[in-house]
C-alpha positions in Angstrom: 0.0 0.0 0.0 1.4 3.4 -0.9 2.0 6.2 1.5 -0.7 8.3 -0.1 -3.2 5.5 0.3 -2.2 5.1 4.0 -2.7 8.8 4.6 -6.1 8.7 2.9 -7.2 5.8 5.2 -5.9 7.7 8.2 -7.9 10.8 7.1 -11.1 8.8 6.5 -10.9 7.0 9.9 -11.2 10.4 11.7 -9.0 9.3 14.6 -6.1 11.6 14.0 -7.7 14.9 12.9 -5.8 17.0 15.5 -2.4 15.5 14.7 -2.6 15.3 10.8 0.3 17.3 9.3 -0.7 20.0 6.8 1.8 18.8 4.3 0.3 15.3 4.4 -3.2 16.8 4.2 -2.2 18.7 1.0 -0.8 15.4 -0.4 -4.1 13.6 0.2 -6.1 16.4 -1.4 -4.0 16.3 -4.5 -4.1 12.4 -4.5 -7.9 12.7 -4.6 -7.8 14.6 -7.8 -8.0 18.2 -6.5 -6.0 20.6 -8.5 -3.8 23.2 -6.7 -5.2 26.5 -8.0 -3.6 29.3 -6.0 -2.1 30.5 -2.8 -3.1 33.7 -1.0 -1.0 34.3 2.1 -1.2 31.1 4.1 -4.4 29.9 2.3 -4.2 27.3 -0.4 -7.1 26.7 -2.8 -7.7 23.3 -4.4 -10.5 22.6 -6.9 -12.2 19.5 -8.3 -15.1 19.4 -10.7 -18.4 18.6 -8.9 -17.1 19.5 -5.4 -16.8 22.8 -3.7 -13.3 24.4 -3.6 -11.2 23.4 -0.6 -9.6 26.5 0.9 -7.1 25.3 3.5 -4.5 26.8 5.7 -2.1 25.3 8.3 -2.2 25.9 12.0 0.8 27.7 13.5 2.3 24.3 14.5 2.2 23.0 11.0 -0.7 20.7 11.5 -3.9 20.7 9.4 -7.0 22.3 11.0 -9.4 19.5 12.2 -12.5 21.2 10.8 -10.9 21.3 7.3 -10.2 17.6 7.5 -13.8 17.0 8.5 -15.0 19.1 5.6 -13.0 17.1 3.1 -14.2 13.8 4.7 -17.8 15.0 4.6 -17.5 16.1 0.9 -16.0 12.7 0.0 -18.8 10.7 1.7 -21.6 12.6 0.1 
């Protein structure tokens, strides 16, 4: 199993939302077919046809924000 697939499984389990690194979160988003569109300050925008754009930003400690992980998980399960 690839690292990207393992990260996706970790994200979908929902047990590590508070400790998920932002860099890994961005890798998963792109692995899912989202295209990196632009960066504005600390915000990064990813888009994929049929889904709302994902506007994400890291916490000060380099981790992904838990609510943004949940938003992605909810978008994927709908």
